[in-house]
C-alpha positions as CSV (number, residue, x, y, z in Angstrom):
1,M,-19.7,-18.5,20.4
2,A,-21.6,-15.2,21.2
3,G,-19.7,-12.0,20.9
4,K,-16.9,-13.4,18.8
5,I,-15.5,-10.9,16.3
6,E,-15.4,-12.2,12.8
7,V,-12.2,-10.7,11.5
8,K,-13.0,-11.5,7.9
9,D,-16.3,-9.7,8.1
10,D,-14.7,-6.6,9.8
11,L,-11.9,-6.5,7.3
12,Q,-14.4,-6.8,4.4
13,M,-16.5,-4.0,5.9
14,L,-13.4,-1.8,6.1
15,A,-12.3,-2.7,2.6
16,D,-15.8,-1.9,1.3
17,F,-15.8,1.5,3.1
18,M,-12.4,2.3,1.7
19,L,-13.5,1.4,-1.8
20,E,-16.6,3.6,-1.5
21,M,-14.5,6.6,-0.2
22,I,-11.9,6.1,-3.0
23,L,-14.6,6.0,-5.7
24,K,-16.5,8.9,-4.2
25,Y,-13.5,11.3,-3.5
26,G,-10.7,9.8,-5.6
27,N,-11.0,12.4,-8.3
28,K,-11.1,15.3,-5.8
29,V,-7.8,14.4,-4.2
30,D,-4.7,15.7,-5.9
31,V,-2.5,12.7,-5.2
32,D,0.5,14.2,-7.0
33,S,0.6,17.1,-4.6
34,L,0.8,14.8,-1.5
35,P,4.3,14.5,0.1
36,D,6.4,11.4,-0.5
37,P,5.8,9.3,2.7
38,E,9.4,8.0,2.7
39,V,10.8,11.5,2.7
40,Y,8.3,12.6,5.3
41,F,9.2,9.8,7.7
42,L,12.9,10.3,7.1
43,V,12.6,14.0,8.0
44,Q,10.6,13.2,11.1
45,S,13.2,10.7,12.2
46,I,16.0,13.2,11.6
47,K,14.2,15.8,13.7
48,K,13.6,13.3,16.5
49,L,17.3,12.3,16.5
50,N,18.4,16.0,16.5
51,K,16.1,16.7,19.5
52,L,17.5,13.7,21.4
53,M,21.1,14.7,20.6
54,A,20.4,18.3,21.8
55,E,19.0,16.9,25.1
56,K,22.0,14.6,25.5
57,R,24.4,17.6,24.9
58,E,22.6,19.6,27.6
59,E,22.7,16.6,30.0
60,V,26.3,15.8,29.5
61,G,27.7,19.1,28.6
62,S,29.0,19.9,25.1
63,M,32.6,20.3,26.1
64,D,32.9,16.9,27.9
65,I,35.9,15.2,26.3
66,E,34.2,11.7,26.4
67,Y,31.1,13.2,24.7
68,V,33.2,14.9,22.0
69,M,35.4,11.9,21.3
70,F,32.9,9.0,21.4
71,T,29.7,10.5,19.8
């Protein structure tokens, strides 16, 4: 079948490329100074939730009794 993408070949090419980049630049990257991904994504989630809560407060009104009691 012409034009069919061989997934195994594409993934192997990606893996080979990544291996070459790691071998070439691995010693130049200070991995210990990179941020912890779990903490980074947690902080991003908290910021997103804070933004959504602020938008909701503006929409409903911060002194609305239902908003205060049920949120």
